[in-house]
C-alpha positions in Angstrom: 64.4 -3.1 46.0 66.7 -5.0 48.6 67.6 -8.6 47.8 67.8 -9.6 51.6 65.1 -11.8 52.4 63.7 -14.3 55.2 64.8 -17.5 54.2 62.0 -18.8 56.4 59.3 -17.3 53.6 60.7 -19.0 50.4 58.8 -21.5 48.7 61.7 -24.2 47.3 61.4 -26.7 44.7 61.6 -30.5 46.2 62.0 -33.6 44.2 63.6 -34.6 40.6 62.8 -32.9 37.5 62.4 -35.3 34.7 60.6 -34.4 31.6 58.7 -31.2 31.9 58.0 -31.4 35.7 59.1 -31.7 38.9 58.1 -35.2 40.4 58.0 -35.2 44.3 59.9 -37.5 46.3 60.5 -38.2 50.0 63.5 -36.7 51.8 65.9 -39.3 53.3 69.2 -36.5 53.7 68.5 -33.8 56.7 70.3 -30.7 55.3 71.1 -27.5 57.6 71.6 -24.1 56.4 75.6 -22.9 56.9 74.3 -19.4 57.5 72.5 -20.4 60.7 73.0 -24.0 60.8 69.4 -24.5 60.8 68.3 -28.2 59.9 65.5 -27.0 57.0 65.1 -29.6 54.4 65.3 -33.3 53.6 67.0 -34.3 50.2 65.3 -36.9 48.4 68.2 -40.1 47.1 66.9 -41.2 43.4 67.4 -44.8 43.1 68.4 -46.8 39.9 65.1 -47.0 38.7 64.6 -42.9 39.0 68.0 -42.9 36.9 66.5 -45.1 34.6 63.4 -43.1 33.8 65.4 -39.7 33.8 67.7 -42.1 31.1 64.7 -43.1 29.4 63.2 -39.9 29.1 66.3 -38.3 27.7 66.7 -40.9 24.9 63.2 -40.5 23.9 63.2 -36.5 24.1 66.5 -36.8 21.7 64.7 -39.1 19.5 61.3 -37.4 19.3 62.6 -33.5 19.0 65.2 -34.7 16.6 67.4 -32.0 18.4 70.7 -33.7 17.6 70.1 -33.1 13.8 67.9 -29.8 14.0 69.0 -27.0 11.8 72.0 -26.2 13.9 70.9 -22.4 14.2 67.6 -23.4 15.7 69.6 -25.1 18.7 71.1 -21.9 19.1 68.3 -19.7 19.3 66.5 -22.5 21.7 69.5 -21.9 24.3 69.6 -18.2 23.4 65.8 -18.0 24.8 66.9 -20.1 27.7 69.7 -17.5 28.7 67.4 -14.6 28.4 65.1 -16.1 30.9 67.6 -16.9 33.3 68.6 -13.1 33.4 65.1 -12.2 33.7 64.4 -14.6 36.9 68.0 -13.7 38.2 66.0 -12.9 41.5 64.1 -15.8 42.3 67.4 -17.8 41.0 69.3 -16.0 43.6 67.2 -16.5 46.4 66.9 -20.2 46.0 70.7 -20.6 45.7 71.7 -18.5 48.7 69.2 -19.9 50.8 71.3 -23.0 51.9 74.5 -22.6 50.1 77.7 -20.2 50.8 77.1 -17.9 47.7 75.4 -14.4 49.0 72.9 -13.4 47.3 74.4 -10.0 46.1 77.4 -11.8 44.6 74.9 -14.1 42.9 73.1 -11.0 41.0 76.5 -9.2 40.7 78.2 -12.5 39.3 76.8 -15.9 38.9 73.7 -15.5 37.2 75.0 -13.2 34.8 78.1 -15.3 34.1 75.8 -18.7 33.9 73.5 -17.2 31.3 76.8 -15.7 29.5 78.1 -19.3 29.3 74.7 -20.6 28.0 75.0 -17.7 25.2 78.4 -18.9 24.2 78.1 -22.5 23.3 74.9 -21.9 22.2 77.1 -20.0 19.3 79.5 -23.2 18.8 76.0 -25.2 17.3 76.2 -23.5 13.9 80.0 -22.8 13.7 81.7 -26.1 15.0 81.4 -28.9 12.0 83.1 -31.5 10.3 86.2 -31.0 8.3 87.8 -32.1 5.0 91.1 -33.2 5.4 93.9 -33.7 2.9 94.1 -37.3 1.2 95.2 -38.4 -2.2 93.6 -36.9 -5.2 91.5 -40.1 -5.9 89.8 -39.8 -2.6 87.7 -37.8 -0.1 88.6 -37.6 3.4 86.5 -36.1 6.0 86.4 -35.9 9.8 82.6 -36.0 10.9 81.7 -35.2 14.4 78.3 -36.3 16.0 76.5 -35.9 19.6 77.2 -38.6 22.0 73.3 -38.9 23.1 72.5 -38.7 27.0 75.5 -37.1 28.8 75.7 -37.8 32.6 76.8 -34.9 34.7 77.4 -34.5 38.6 77.9 -31.0 39.9 79.2 -29.9 43.2 77.9 -27.7 46.0 80.3 -24.6 45.9 79.0 -22.7 42.8 75.9 -24.6 42.0 74.4 -22.6 39.2 77.6 -21.8 37.2 78.8 -25.4 37.5 75.1 -26.5 35.8 75.6 -24.2 33.2 79.3 -25.6 32.8 77.9 -29.3 32.2 74.6 -28.1 30.4 75.4 -25.5 27.9 78.3 -27.5 25.9 76.3 -30.4 26.1 73.2 -29.1 24.8 74.7 -27.0 22.3 76.5 -30.1 20.9 73.4 -31.8 20.6 73.1 -34.0 23.8 70.4 -34.7 26.2 71.6 -34.4 30.1 71.1 -36.4 33.2 72.4 -34.0 36.0 72.9 -34.6 39.7 73.4 -31.4 41.7 74.9 -31.4 45.1 72.1 -33.0 47.8 73.3 -29.7 49.6 72.3 -27.2 47.2 70.0 -28.1 44.3 67.2 -25.8 44.4 68.6 -23.5 41.5 69.5 -26.1 39.1 66.0 -27.5 39.4 65.0 -24.1 38.6 67.0 -23.7 36.0 65.9 -26.8 34.0 62.3 -25.7 34.4 63.4 -22.3 32.8 64.6 -24.5 29.9 61.4 -25.6 29.0 59.8 -22.6 29.6 62.1 -21.2 26.9 61.2 -23.7 24.6 64.0 -26.5 24.8 62.1 -29.9 24.3 61.0 -31.1 27.3 63.2 -34.2 28.7 66.5 -32.7 27.2 67.3 -31.6 30.7 66.7 -34.2 33.7 67.9 -33.2 37.0 67.9 -36.2 39.7 68.5 -35.4 43.4 70.7 -37.7 45.6 73.9 -38.9 47.0 76.9 -40.1 45.2 76.8 -43.9 46.1 73.4 -44.4 45.2 72.6 -41.7 42.8 75.8 -40.5 41.1 77.1 -44.4 41.1 73.6 -45.3 39.1 74.0 -42.2 36.7 78.2 -42.9 35.9 77.7 -46.7 35.5 74.6 -46.4 33.6 74.8 -48.3 30.0 72.5 -45.4 28.3 74.8 -42.4 29.7 77.3 -42.2 27.1 79.8 -39.9 28.3 80.1 -38.6 31.9 81.2 -34.9 33.3 82.1 -34.4 36.7 83.4 -31.7 38.9 84.4 -32.3 42.5 87.0 -34.0 44.5 89.8 -36.4 43.5 88.6 -38.8 45.6 85.1 -39.0 44.0 86.7 -38.7 40.6 88.9 -41.6 41.2 85.4 -43.5 42.5 83.6 -42.3 39.4 86.5 -43.8 37.0 86.6 -47.4 39.0 82.6 -47.1 38.6 83.0 -46.6 35.0 85.4 -49.6 34.5 83.1 -51.8 36.2 80.4 -51.3 34.1 82.1 -50.8 30.8 84.0 -47.8 29.0 83.1 -44.3 27.9 84.4 -41.2 27.9 84.8 -38.8 31.0 85.9 -35.0 31.7 86.8 -34.8 35.3 87.4 -31.6 36.8 89.3 -32.2 40.5 90.8 -30.9 43.5 93.5 -28.5 43.7 96.1 -27.1 46.0 97.2 -24.0 43.8 100.6 -21.7 44.3 100.8 -18.0 44.1 104.4 -17.2 43.2 105.2 -13.7 44.2 108.6 -11.7 43.2 110.0 -9.2 44.2 109.8 -6.8 41.4 105.7 -7.4 41.4 103.4 -4.6 42.1 103.1 -5.7 45.5 100.1 -3.8 46.6 98.0 -5.2 43.6 99.4 -8.7 44.4 98.2 -8.5 48.0 94.7 -7.5 46.7 94.7 -10.4 44.4 95.5 -13.2 46.8 93.5 -11.9 49.7 90.4 -11.9 47.1 91.4 -15.2 46.2 91.4 -16.3 50.0 88.0 -14.7 51.0 86.2 -15.4 47.4 83.1 -18.1 48.6 85.2 -18.2 51.6 88.2 -20.3 50.1 85.7 -22.8 48.9 86.7 -23.1 45.2 88.9 -25.9 43.5 91.1 -23.3 42.1 91.7 -21.5 45.3 95.4 -19.9 45.6 95.8 -21.7 48.8 99.8 -21.4 48.9 101.5 -18.2 48.8 105.4 -18.8 47.7 106.8 -15.3 47.9 110.4 -14.2 47.5 112.1 -13.8 51.1 112.9 -10.2 50.7 109.5 -8.8 50.5 107.3 -11.7 52.1 106.9 -9.4 55.6 105.6 -6.3 53.7 103.0 -8.6 51.5 101.9 -10.7 54.1 101.2 -7.3 56.4 99.2 -5.8 53.2 97.4 -9.3 53.2 96.3 -9.3 56.8 95.4 -5.7 56.5 92.8 -6.6 53.7 91.4 -9.4 55.7 90.0 -6.9 58.4 87.4 -5.6 56.2 85.3 -8.5 55.8 81.5 -8.5 56.5 80.6 -12.0 57.3 76.9 -12.7 57.7 74.2 -14.8 56.4 73.8 -15.5 52.6 70.1 -14.1 52.4 71.6 -10.5 53.5 72.6 -8.2 50.7 75.4 -6.6 52.4 77.3 -9.9 53.3 80.4 -10.3 51.5 81.8 -12.9 53.4 80.2 -16.5 53.8 79.9 -19.1 56.0 81.5 -22.8 55.1 79.2 -25.3 53.9 78.8 -27.6 57.0 79.6 -28.4 60.3 81.8 -31.4 59.1 83.7 -29.1 56.6 84.3 -26.4 59.3 85.7 -29.2 61.9 87.8 -30.9 59.3 89.3 -27.5 58.1 90.2 -26.6 61.8 91.6 -30.2 62.6 94.2 -29.4 59.6 95.0 -26.0 60.8 95.4 -27.3 64.3 97.5 -30.3 63.4 99.8 -27.7 60.9 100.6 -25.4 63.7 101.2 -28.3 66.6 104.0 -29.5 63.7 105.7 -26.4 64.3 104.1 -23.6 61.9 102.8 -20.5 63.3 99.1 -18.9 62.8 99.7 -15.2 61.6 95.8 -14.7 61.4 92.7 -16.5 62.2 92.9 -20.0 63.0 89.6 -20.3 64.5 86.1 -20.0 64.2 84.0 -16.9 64.0 81.5 -15.8 66.6 78.7 -16.0 64.5 75.5 -17.8 63.8 76.2 -20.4 61.6 79.4 -22.3 60.1 81.9 -19.5 59.9 85.4 -19.5 60.0 88.3 -16.4 60.2 90.5 -16.2 57.3 93.6 -17.8 58.2 97.3 -17.2 57.1 100.1 -19.9 58.6 103.6 -19.5 57.9 106.8 -21.8 58.7 105.2 -24.7 56.9 107.1 -27.3 55.3 106.4 -29.6 52.1 104.9 -32.2 54.5 102.6 -29.6 56.7 99.0 -30.9 56.4 98.2 -27.4 55.1 100.3 -27.7 52.3 99.6 -31.1 51.4 96.0 -31.5 51.7 92.9 -29.7 49.9 91.6 -27.8 52.9 88.6 -26.4 50.7 88.3 -22.9 52.7 89.9 -19.6 53.6 93.4 -20.9 54.8 96.7 -19.3 53.3 100.2 -21.0 53.9 103.3 -18.9 53.5 106.6 -20.4 52.1 109.6 -18.3 50.8 112.3 -18.9 48.3 115.4 -17.1 47.1 115.5 -18.0 43.5 113.3 -19.0 40.7 114.5 -23.0 40.6 113.3 -22.7 44.5 110.0 -21.3 43.7 109.3 -23.5 41.1 110.4 -26.5 43.7 107.8 -25.2 46.4 105.2 -24.8 43.6 105.1 -28.4 42.6 102.6 -30.3 44.2 102.9 -34.1 44.6 99.3 -34.3 44.1 97.6 -31.4 42.2 98.0 -29.5 39.3 94.8 -27.5 38.7 96.0 -23.3 38.9 98.7 -21.3 39.5 99.3 -17.9 40.1 102.2 -15.9 39.2 103.5 -11.9 40.0 106.2 -10.5 38.6 106.9 -7.3 36.5 109.6 -9.4 34.4 107.8 -10.3 31.0 110.5 -13.0 30.4 110.5 -14.4 33.9 106.7 -14.6 33.5 106.9 -16.6 30.0 109.6 -18.7 31.4 108.0 -20.0 34.5 104.7 -20.3 32.7 106.4 -22.9 30.6 107.3 -24.7 33.8 104.6 -24.6 36.1 102.8 -27.7 36.6 99.1 -26.3 36.1 96.5 -26.3 33.9 96.1 -22.6 34.2 98.1 -20.1 35.2 97.3 -16.3 36.0 99.9 -13.9 35.6 99.5 -10.5 37.7 95.8 -11.4 38.6 94.2 -14.3 40.2 91.3 -16.2 39.2 88.8 -16.6 36.2 87.7 -13.6 34.0 84.5 -14.0 31.8 86.3 -14.9 28.6 84.8 -18.2 28.5 87.0 -19.2 25.2 89.6 -20.1 27.9 89.4 -23.9 28.6 89.8 -25.1 32.6 91.4 -28.4 33.7 93.9 -29.8 35.8 97.3 -31.6 35.7 98.2 -34.6 37.7 95.2 -35.7 39.9 93.3 -32.4 39.2 91.5 -33.9 36.3 90.9 -35.3 32.9 89.7 -32.9 30.2 88.6 -29.6 29.9 85.7 -27.3 30.9 85.1 -24.2 29.0 86.4 -23.0 26.0 86.1 -24.8 22.3 87.8 -27.8 24.2 84.6 -28.2 26.2 82.4 -28.5 23.1 84.4 -30.9 21.2 84.2 -33.1 24.3 80.6 -33.5 23.7 81.0 -34.5 20.0 82.5 -37.9 18.9 84.2 -38.2 15.6 84.4 -40.3 12.8 86.7 -40.8 9.9 85.2 -41.2 6.6 87.3 -41.7 3.5 85.6 -41.9 0.3 87.2 -43.4 -3.5 86.3 -41.1 -6.5 
């Protein structure tokens, strides 16, 4: 069976999913497919009234289903059935996501969908394994720390990994006993809508998951500022995260989890396995065409091996197979929009005009759609636009160092601290530098996440607040209460 498909033949869900059904809505935001630049769909924009309806539905579902007070194992079983159904519906999910996103259909089947099901099962198991604690107090009293669900969680997800990002938000919130009102990106909402439908089909109470479509200024603001939303979880740009914090502060105070932008360094020492390092760095540059917040976009390499490493990376870039996301053979996807590819190209050109040298790429590919060549830029400084700004594309800057202190100085970004990579065979150096790197995640002799969902992710500096994934994500969806009983 081939996974390739005709994008014009696909039937796509259109509207807001509230309660147990899709509510059709008038399209307002024109959307183009990045693989061929064709206008194909207009996204509705949920007003404050629609968000009110979604929040009211979520609150009612919590009350009527008793989801938060169910026997915890019942929550676990329901979510496990949901994960099973996601795997069974992998092909339609993959097509819905691939049609207008940057995720090739083959990558979705091999990775994103299976990972999303795994994440749901992972968090489902927390429901009956994490609870309240007895704590030491005086002998004439009993001290407890009790936890309970927040109620309705508001979530906003980005366009770059629509399905797995929805899983990041939905799974820990639901396992912890909450309902969710989620706004996916207006560019890539289809698989998220279908995910909500599958949850109801799997037996989760209707109304626990509500999906509203729209933009940030209207729909996103209505969610984050809504008095019925008890907690907010967002993944996206640092600028959008700051806007959410401002909006929340205008309307009150509530906890939030923000996973934001990155400009992550990859440090390579002369003693590293250079072939392995070149492969990992090239993969991080090519994966989703660099459209990932953790993309390792700054190569910082020991000067004596810089030429050898860069040549090895460039050789790997020649093997890319660009093509539409609905072609199973595609392994190098397009950039999400004309606006984004134009912004990326302007940053590259400004950096080169400032004295840097483009060693590879630096231009659009001669393909239908929004494709940009993998790009390597050397001769940059700490103030070069391509070093300072999150490009969100396949652009790698190259800087060299002579010793550890210089490497750490170059790695320390003034704004971001989301992730970092470190390549060395020296275990002492690896531990020493891991302690000092200003990043929420450090990968050693690899670059990128594994399927160990127990490892939390989140940033330092302006790369975010709080954690997604791991035990921390589950606990972030529970509030604690201290209890002291005199005996």
